[in-house]
C-alpha positions as CSV (number, residue, x, y, z in Angstrom):
1,M,-12.8,26.5,33.9
2,I,-15.6,24.0,34.3
3,A,-15.3,23.0,30.6
4,N,-11.8,21.7,31.1
5,A,-12.7,20.2,34.4
6,V,-15.5,17.9,33.1
7,R,-13.7,17.2,29.9
8,A,-10.6,15.7,31.7
9,P,-10.3,11.9,31.0
10,A,-11.6,9.8,33.7
11,R,-9.0,7.9,35.8
12,P,-9.3,3.8,35.4
13,Q,-11.4,2.5,38.2
14,K,-10.5,-0.8,40.0
15,P,-12.4,-3.6,38.8
16,D,-15.6,-4.0,40.8
17,K,-17.0,-7.4,41.9
18,T,-20.4,-6.3,40.8
19,M,-19.4,-6.2,37.1
20,Q,-20.5,-9.4,35.3
21,V,-18.7,-10.9,32.5
22,T,-20.3,-14.2,31.0
23,Q,-19.1,-16.1,28.0
24,T,-21.8,-16.9,25.6
25,K,-19.9,-18.3,22.6
26,A,-16.6,-20.0,22.1
27,E,-16.4,-21.5,18.7
28,G,-13.1,-21.9,17.1
29,L,-11.2,-18.7,17.5
30,S,-14.6,-16.7,17.7
31,H,-15.5,-15.9,21.3
32,T,-18.6,-13.6,22.6
33,Y,-19.3,-12.2,25.9
34,D,-22.0,-10.7,27.6
35,I,-21.1,-8.0,30.1
36,T,-23.1,-6.1,32.6
37,V,-22.4,-3.3,34.9
38,P,-25.1,-2.2,37.3
39,A,-26.6,1.3,37.1
40,A,-25.9,1.6,40.9
41,E,-22.2,0.9,40.2
42,L,-22.2,3.4,37.4
43,D,-23.9,6.0,39.7
44,S,-21.2,5.2,42.5
45,R,-18.5,5.8,40.0
46,L,-20.1,9.1,38.8
47,D,-20.1,10.4,42.4
48,A,-16.4,9.3,42.7
49,R,-15.7,11.2,39.4
50,I,-17.5,14.4,40.8
51,A,-15.6,14.1,44.0
52,E,-12.4,14.0,42.0
53,I,-13.1,17.2,39.8
54,Q,-14.9,19.1,42.6
55,P,-11.8,20.9,43.9
56,D,-10.9,22.4,40.5
57,V,-14.5,23.4,39.5
58,T,-15.2,27.1,39.3
59,L,-18.7,28.4,38.7
60,K,-20.3,31.8,39.1
61,G,-21.8,32.3,42.4
62,F,-19.7,29.8,44.2
63,R,-16.2,30.1,45.7
64,P,-13.5,28.2,43.7
65,G,-13.6,24.5,44.7
66,K,-16.8,24.9,46.8
67,V,-19.2,24.0,44.3
68,P,-21.8,21.5,46.0
69,A,-21.6,18.0,44.3
70,A,-25.3,17.9,43.9
71,H,-25.0,21.0,41.5
72,I,-22.1,19.7,39.6
73,K,-24.1,16.5,39.1
74,R,-27.3,18.5,38.1
75,M,-25.3,20.7,35.6
76,F,-22.8,18.2,34.3
77,G,-23.9,14.8,35.3
78,K,-24.9,13.7,31.8
79,S,-21.6,14.5,30.2
80,L,-19.6,12.9,33.2
81,M,-21.8,9.8,33.1
82,G,-20.7,9.5,29.4
83,E,-17.1,9.5,30.3
84,V,-17.9,6.9,33.3
85,V,-19.8,4.6,30.9
86,E,-17.0,4.7,28.2
87,A,-14.3,4.0,31.0
88,A,-16.6,1.2,32.4
89,M,-16.7,-0.5,29.1
90,Q,-13.2,-0.3,28.4
91,E,-12.3,-1.7,31.8
92,A,-14.9,-4.6,31.4
93,S,-13.6,-5.6,28.0
94,E,-10.1,-5.7,29.2
95,K,-11.2,-7.5,32.2
96,A,-12.9,-10.2,29.9
97,L,-9.8,-10.5,27.9
98,Q,-7.4,-10.9,30.7
99,D,-9.6,-13.2,32.9
100,N,-9.9,-15.6,29.9
101,N,-6.1,-15.3,28.8
102,I,-7.0,-14.0,25.3
103,K,-4.8,-12.4,22.9
104,P,-7.2,-10.7,20.5
105,A,-6.7,-10.6,16.9
106,G,-7.7,-7.0,16.1
107,Q,-10.1,-4.7,17.9
108,P,-13.2,-6.3,19.7
109,H,-16.5,-5.5,18.4
110,I,-19.0,-4.1,21.0
111,H,-22.8,-3.6,20.8
112,M,-24.8,-2.1,23.6
113,E,-27.9,-4.1,24.4
114,A,-29.5,-1.1,26.4
115,E,-30.3,2.4,24.9
116,A,-27.2,4.5,25.6
117,E,-29.5,7.4,26.5
118,E,-31.1,5.4,29.3
119,V,-27.7,4.1,30.6
120,V,-26.3,7.7,30.7
121,A,-29.3,8.9,32.4
122,G,-28.9,6.4,35.0
123,K,-32.1,4.3,34.2
124,A,-30.7,1.3,32.9
125,D,-27.8,-1.2,33.5
126,L,-24.9,-1.0,31.2
127,R,-25.2,-4.3,29.2
128,F,-23.3,-4.9,25.9
129,H,-22.2,-7.6,23.9
130,M,-18.4,-8.1,23.1
131,H,-17.2,-10.4,20.1
132,V,-13.6,-11.0,19.7
133,D,-11.4,-13.1,17.4
134,V,-8.5,-14.9,19.2
135,M,-5.1,-15.2,18.0
136,P,-4.5,-18.9,17.1
137,E,-1.9,-21.0,18.9
138,F,0.6,-22.9,16.9
139,T,4.3,-24.1,16.8
140,P,5.9,-22.6,13.7
141,V,8.4,-24.6,11.7
142,D,11.9,-24.8,12.7
143,P,13.7,-22.4,10.0
144,A,16.8,-24.8,10.3
145,S,14.7,-27.7,9.0
146,L,13.7,-25.9,5.7
147,T,15.3,-26.5,2.3
148,I,15.0,-23.5,-0.2
149,E,15.9,-23.3,-3.8
150,R,17.3,-20.2,-4.9
151,P,17.8,-19.4,-8.6
152,V,20.9,-17.8,-9.7
153,A,22.3,-16.6,-13.0
154,E,25.7,-15.5,-14.1
155,V,26.2,-12.2,-16.0
156,S,27.2,-12.9,-19.6
157,S,28.9,-11.1,-22.2
158,E,25.7,-11.0,-24.2
159,D,24.0,-9.6,-21.1
160,I,26.6,-6.8,-20.9
161,D,26.4,-6.2,-24.9
162,K,22.7,-5.7,-24.7
163,A,22.9,-3.3,-21.8
164,L,25.6,-1.4,-23.9
165,A,23.4,-1.2,-26.9
166,N,20.6,0.2,-24.7
167,L,22.8,2.8,-23.5
168,A,24.0,3.8,-26.7
169,E,20.2,4.0,-27.9
170,S,19.6,6.2,-25.0
171,Q,22.4,8.6,-26.1
172,K,21.1,8.8,-29.9
173,T,21.1,12.0,-31.5
174,F,19.2,13.5,-34.5
175,A,20.3,15.2,-37.5
176,D,18.4,17.1,-40.1
177,K,17.5,15.1,-43.4
178,T,15.7,16.0,-46.5
179,G,12.6,14.1,-47.5
180,K,9.6,12.7,-45.6
181,A,9.5,11.7,-42.0
182,K,9.3,8.0,-41.4
183,T,9.1,5.7,-38.1
184,G,12.2,6.5,-36.0
185,D,12.5,9.8,-37.4
186,A,12.1,13.0,-35.4
187,V,10.1,15.9,-36.4
188,I,10.4,19.5,-34.9
189,V,7.0,21.1,-34.7
190,D,5.0,23.9,-33.4
191,F,1.5,22.9,-32.6
192,V,-1.8,24.4,-31.1
193,G,-4.3,22.3,-29.8
194,K,-8.2,23.1,-29.8
195,I,-11.3,21.5,-28.4
196,D,-14.5,22.9,-29.9
197,G,-12.5,25.5,-31.9
198,E,-11.1,26.7,-28.7
199,P,-7.3,26.5,-27.6
200,F,-7.0,24.5,-24.4
201,D,-4.5,25.3,-21.6
202,G,-1.0,23.3,-22.2
203,G,-2.1,22.3,-25.6
204,S,0.4,24.5,-27.5
205,A,4.1,24.1,-28.1
206,E,7.1,25.4,-30.0
207,D,10.1,23.6,-31.3
208,A,8.6,20.4,-29.8
209,Q,10.8,17.3,-30.8
210,I,8.6,14.2,-31.6
211,V,10.1,10.9,-32.2
212,L,7.8,8.9,-34.6
213,G,7.0,5.4,-33.3
214,S,8.1,6.3,-29.8
215,G,4.5,6.1,-28.4
216,D,5.2,9.1,-26.2
217,F,2.1,11.0,-27.5
218,I,-1.7,10.1,-27.2
219,P,-2.6,7.6,-29.9
220,G,-3.0,8.9,-33.3
221,F,-0.8,11.9,-32.8
222,E,2.7,10.4,-34.2
223,D,0.9,8.3,-36.9
224,Q,-0.6,11.3,-38.6
225,L,2.9,12.8,-38.9
226,E,4.2,9.9,-40.8
227,G,5.2,11.2,-44.3
228,A,5.3,14.8,-43.0
229,A,8.1,17.2,-44.7
230,K,9.7,20.3,-43.5
231,D,7.5,23.4,-43.7
232,E,4.4,21.3,-44.3
233,E,1.4,22.3,-42.2
234,K,-0.9,19.4,-40.8
235,V,-4.2,19.4,-39.0
236,L,-4.2,16.3,-36.6
237,K,-7.5,14.7,-35.3
238,V,-7.2,12.8,-32.0
239,T,-9.2,11.7,-28.9
240,F,-7.7,11.7,-25.7
241,P,-7.9,8.5,-23.7
242,E,-10.6,8.1,-21.3
243,D,-8.0,7.6,-18.5
244,Y,-6.1,10.7,-19.4
245,P,-4.8,12.2,-16.2
246,A,-6.3,15.7,-16.9
247,K,-10.0,15.0,-16.4
248,S,-11.1,18.0,-18.4
249,L,-9.5,16.5,-21.5
250,A,-10.2,12.8,-20.8
251,G,-12.3,11.5,-23.7
252,K,-12.5,14.6,-25.7
253,D,-12.0,14.9,-29.3
254,A,-9.3,17.6,-30.1
255,V,-7.8,19.1,-33.3
256,F,-3.9,20.1,-33.5
257,E,-2.9,22.5,-35.9
258,V,0.9,21.7,-36.7
259,T,3.6,23.1,-38.4
260,V,6.6,20.7,-39.3
261,K,9.8,22.9,-39.0
262,A,12.4,20.1,-39.6
263,V,12.6,16.5,-40.3
264,Q,15.5,14.6,-38.6
265,K,17.1,11.2,-38.9
266,P,18.7,9.2,-36.1
267,V,22.3,9.2,-35.7
268,E,23.6,6.1,-33.9
269,T,26.1,6.6,-31.0
270,P,29.1,4.4,-31.6
271,I,30.0,1.9,-28.6
272,D,33.4,3.1,-27.7
273,D,35.6,4.9,-25.4
274,D,33.7,8.2,-26.3
275,L,30.6,6.8,-25.2
276,A,31.9,5.8,-22.1
277,R,33.3,9.3,-21.4
278,Q,29.9,10.8,-22.0
279,L,28.8,8.8,-19.0
280,G,31.5,9.9,-16.8
281,L,33.8,6.9,-17.2
282,E,37.4,6.8,-18.5
283,S,37.1,3.8,-20.9
284,L,34.8,1.3,-22.7
285,E,36.3,-1.3,-20.6
286,A,35.5,0.5,-17.4
287,L,31.9,1.1,-18.7
288,R,31.7,-2.9,-19.1
289,D,32.9,-3.4,-15.8
290,A,30.4,-1.1,-14.2
291,I,27.6,-2.6,-16.3
292,A,28.7,-6.0,-15.2
293,K,28.6,-5.0,-11.4
294,N,25.1,-3.5,-11.9
295,L,23.8,-6.5,-13.6
296,A,25.2,-8.8,-10.9
297,A,23.5,-6.6,-8.2
298,E,20.3,-6.8,-10.0
299,H,20.6,-10.6,-10.4
300,K,21.3,-10.8,-6.7
301,T,18.2,-9.0,-5.7
302,Q,16.0,-10.9,-8.1
303,S,17.5,-14.2,-6.7
304,R,16.6,-13.1,-3.3
305,S,13.1,-12.2,-4.3
306,R,12.7,-15.6,-5.9
307,A,14.1,-17.4,-2.9
308,K,11.6,-15.3,-0.7
309,R,8.7,-16.6,-3.0
310,R,10.0,-20.3,-2.7
311,L,10.2,-19.7,1.1
312,L,6.7,-18.4,1.5
313,D,5.4,-21.3,-0.6
314,V,7.1,-23.7,1.8
315,L,6.0,-21.9,4.9
316,D,2.3,-22.1,3.5
317,E,2.6,-25.8,3.1
318,K,4.2,-26.5,6.5
319,H,1.3,-24.8,8.4
320,D,-2.3,-25.6,8.9
321,F,-4.3,-23.9,11.7
322,D,-7.4,-22.0,12.0
323,L,-7.4,-18.4,11.0
324,P,-9.3,-15.5,12.8
325,P,-12.3,-14.8,10.7
326,G,-12.1,-11.1,11.0
327,M,-8.6,-10.8,9.8
328,V,-9.4,-13.0,6.8
329,D,-12.5,-11.0,5.9
330,A,-10.7,-7.8,6.2
331,E,-8.0,-9.0,3.9
332,F,-10.4,-10.3,1.3
333,N,-12.7,-7.3,1.5
334,A,-9.5,-5.2,0.6
335,I,-8.6,-7.5,-2.3
336,W,-12.1,-8.0,-3.6
337,Q,-12.7,-4.1,-3.7
338,Q,-9.9,-3.6,-5.8
339,V,-11.0,-6.7,-8.1
340,E,-14.3,-5.1,-8.5
341,A,-12.9,-1.9,-9.5
342,D,-10.6,-3.7,-12.1
343,I,-13.7,-5.7,-13.6
344,K,-15.6,-2.5,-13.8
345,A,-12.5,-0.9,-15.7
346,G,-12.6,-3.8,-18.0
347,D,-9.0,-5.0,-16.6
348,V,-9.7,-8.7,-16.2
349,D,-6.9,-11.6,-16.9
350,E,-8.0,-13.9,-19.7
351,E,-7.9,-16.8,-17.4
352,D,-10.6,-15.0,-15.2
353,K,-13.0,-13.8,-18.1
354,D,-15.1,-17.0,-18.0
355,K,-15.3,-17.4,-14.3
356,S,-18.3,-16.7,-12.2
357,E,-18.4,-14.1,-9.5
358,D,-18.6,-17.0,-6.9
359,E,-15.6,-18.8,-8.4
360,L,-13.5,-15.6,-8.5
361,K,-14.6,-15.0,-4.7
362,A,-13.4,-18.4,-3.9
363,E,-10.1,-17.9,-5.5
364,Y,-9.5,-14.5,-3.9
365,R,-10.6,-15.8,-0.4
366,A,-7.9,-18.6,-0.8
367,I,-5.5,-15.8,-1.5
368,A,-6.5,-13.8,1.5
369,E,-6.4,-17.0,3.7
370,R,-2.9,-17.7,2.5
371,R,-1.8,-14.0,3.2
372,V,-3.2,-14.0,6.7
373,R,-1.6,-17.4,7.5
374,L,2.0,-16.4,6.2
375,G,1.7,-13.0,8.1
376,L,0.9,-14.9,11.5
377,V,3.7,-17.5,10.8
378,L,6.4,-14.8,10.0
379,A,5.1,-12.6,13.2
380,E,5.6,-15.6,15.4
381,I,9.0,-16.5,14.0
382,G,10.2,-12.9,14.3
383,Q,8.7,-12.8,17.9
384,Q,10.3,-15.9,19.0
385,A,13.8,-14.8,17.3
386,G,13.6,-11.4,19.2
387,I,13.7,-9.5,15.8
388,T,12.9,-5.8,16.0
389,V,12.7,-2.7,13.8
390,A,15.2,-0.2,15.0
391,A,14.4,3.5,15.4
392,E,16.9,4.5,12.7
393,E,15.5,1.9,10.2
394,L,12.1,3.3,10.7
395,A,13.6,6.9,10.3
396,R,15.0,6.1,6.9
397,A,11.6,4.5,5.8
398,V,9.8,7.7,6.9
399,N,12.4,9.9,4.9
400,A,12.1,7.6,1.9
401,E,8.2,8.1,1.9
402,A,8.6,11.8,2.3
403,M,10.9,12.1,-0.6
404,R,8.0,10.8,-2.7
405,Y,6.2,14.2,-2.1
406,P,8.5,16.9,-3.1
407,G,7.9,20.1,-1.3
408,Q,6.0,18.4,1.4
409,E,8.7,16.4,3.2
410,K,8.2,18.2,6.5
411,Q,4.3,17.6,6.5
412,V,4.7,14.0,5.4
413,A,7.3,13.4,8.2
414,E,4.8,15.1,10.7
415,Y,2.0,12.9,9.5
416,F,3.7,9.9,10.4
417,Q,4.9,11.2,13.8
418,K,1.2,11.9,14.6
419,N,-0.4,8.7,13.5
420,P,1.0,5.4,15.0
421,E,-1.1,3.3,12.6
422,A,0.5,4.8,9.6
423,L,3.9,4.3,11.2
424,A,3.0,0.7,11.9
425,R,2.3,0.4,8.3
426,L,5.8,1.4,7.5
427,R,7.3,-0.8,10.0
428,A,5.5,-3.9,8.8
429,P,7.4,-4.7,5.6
430,I,10.8,-3.8,7.2
431,F,10.0,-6.4,10.0
432,E,8.9,-9.0,7.3
433,E,12.0,-8.6,5.3
434,K,14.1,-9.2,8.4
435,V,12.4,-12.2,9.3
436,V,12.6,-13.5,5.8
437,D,16.4,-12.8,6.1
438,Y,16.6,-14.5,9.4
439,I,14.9,-17.7,8.0
440,L,17.0,-17.9,4.9
441,E,20.2,-17.7,7.1
442,L,19.2,-21.0,9.0
443,A,17.5,-22.7,6.2
444,E,19.4,-24.9,3.7
445,V,19.5,-22.7,0.8
446,K,20.5,-24.6,-2.6
447,D,21.5,-22.4,-5.5
448,V,19.9,-23.5,-8.8
449,P,21.7,-22.1,-11.9
450,V,19.3,-20.6,-14.4
451,S,19.5,-18.2,-17.4
452,R,18.8,-14.6,-17.0
453,E,15.5,-15.1,-18.9
454,A,14.4,-17.8,-16.5
455,L,15.6,-15.8,-13.5
456,Y,13.2,-12.9,-14.5
457,A,10.5,-15.1,-15.8
458,D,7.1,-15.1,-13.9
459,D,6.6,-18.7,-14.0
460,D,7.9,-21.3,-11.8
461,L,11.3,-23.0,-12.1
462,P,11.7,-26.4,-13.7
463,G,11.1,-29.3,-11.5
464,E,9.0,-27.3,-8.9
465,K,5.9,-28.7,-7.6
466,A,3.1,-27.2,-9.7
467,K,0.6,-25.1,-7.9
468,P,-3.2,-24.1,-8.3
469,A,-3.3,-20.9,-10.2
470,A,-4.8,-18.9,-7.4
471,K,-1.9,-20.1,-5.2
472,K,0.7,-19.1,-7.7
473,K,-0.7,-15.6,-7.9
474,A,-0.8,-15.4,-4.1
475,A,2.7,-16.6,-3.6
476,K,4.0,-13.3,-5.0
477,K,2.1,-11.0,-2.6
478,A,3.8,-10.1,0.8
479,P,1.6,-11.7,3.5
480,A,-0.8,-9.6,5.5
481,K,0.5,-8.0,8.7
482,K,-0.3,-9.7,12.0
483,K,-3.0,-7.2,12.9
484,T,-5.3,-5.4,10.6
485,A,-5.0,-1.5,11.0
486,A,-7.5,1.0,10.1
487,K,-7.3,2.2,6.6
488,K,-4.8,4.8,6.1
489,A,-5.4,8.4,5.4
490,E,-2.7,9.0,2.7
491,P,-0.8,12.2,2.9
492,K,-2.0,14.4,0.1
493,K,0.6,14.6,-2.9
494,T,1.5,17.8,-4.3
495,A,-0.2,18.4,-7.6
496,P,2.6,17.6,-10.4
497,K,4.1,20.7,-11.9
498,K,2.4,21.6,-15.2
499,A,4.1,20.0,-18.2
500,S,5.9,22.2,-20.6
501,A,3.8,22.9,-23.7
502,K,6.2,20.7,-25.7
503,K,4.6,17.6,-24.4
504,A,1.5,18.8,-22.5
505,P,-1.9,17.1,-23.2
506,A,-0.7,15.7,-26.5
507,K,1.5,13.4,-24.6
508,K,0.2,9.9,-23.6
509,P,-0.1,9.1,-19.9
510,A,2.2,6.5,-18.5
511,A,0.7,3.1,-18.7
512,K,-0.4,2.1,-15.3
513,K,0.1,-1.3,-13.7
514,P,-3.4,-3.2,-13.5
515,A,-4.2,-2.9,-9.6
516,K,-5.8,-6.3,-10.0
517,K,-2.8,-8.0,-10.7
518,A,-1.0,-6.3,-7.8
519,A,-3.7,-7.7,-5.6
520,K,-3.3,-11.1,-7.1
521,K,0.4,-11.5,-6.7
């Protein structure tokens, strides 16, 4: 049908000598070009396009393939010219980049000088400006020349004892007691929650166990059960937090009518072979060995993480080159958008509370510049080393992401299959970690013995060169990718299953990590 014929993508045309590409600006990494394609050339390309589709055009009153070119042009010339103009702009942009040997840092920005309607109508030349940021040229440091300190910590008997104590605490049971409930005790209750005198969905429970002082329920709920006794009836008045996940309850005052059915005291779990057997091991000695291995693995992971942070600091210090303004702006805007949201929510670090907006912007722009610089350095080192991400590695990442959306695994996998940019965002951190491992293998890595507390502390190791606060925060954040991709449309998560009445609305939402801190890492 004609609809299909005219909508078929135009085939690339060979560059024409009449196409004019003039560089109008070359300041640092920012380049601008004025590009002109004469109207006569566009009309010639339109005729060629019509001749290309003519054999497949079918219209009423004409034999198949015999519709006159003039008739096709009269009926469909405007839409076909739109294709021609789009193809000409793409071809001219690519020609400008190729002729000037430019590696673009992101997508070029194009602005048409002439009105699009006039160009499509054949009344004006196609004239447009193209602005493009250029990838900087630099020689990355030789990984073999680097010296990196890696903090390491041994697993001590005290560490194992603490882990055992935590395990025993997690296996703690409760037994009925007489008297009043106190912090650390559990109460078995039935409750009905009401707002404005009406029960609300999910606000009721029977035989709910509430451990006083655990902080599992919204503020004020557990506190008002202190001193409760068996068979006592109480009325609790609470206010749901403003950030409560159920928006219909957030910030609302509620009343809970509670009947205490039992008061229980904690029964400590002995640290012995029986505890080990409860956890699937044959003896306490075997349990201690398993804990030691787990702690050693955790220490190794943390040591590698701290070594990576040191490496990023060194790479940042070793490189100084111009950065593509567009990449820095995109990185800064993404960070600043989150910072503004945190400021609005009242989530501001103490050290930032007295700073002006200009001071904060300067600090965060420095962070953005560092992240872009490190991203370019790691990308260049990885490219020179021939580091790639294997298909099976990417497949594992897709599967891991899909597992985060129970019941929608297939849809999530299909989402990544159909969205190259989303897939690239999964590939980027895998590539980055492989490059970091490559550098650490070649560099001189010196192990520095530290305590477990120091290994997991958030400050710098003794003797390390002091850094400005902003730089210290930025050091923890993974560097930006080499090219800034468009913002991802996240797969929609399945709504969480409704919590049992036992711990529904009365339960306190999990504390969320301040988004600003993530941006400032």
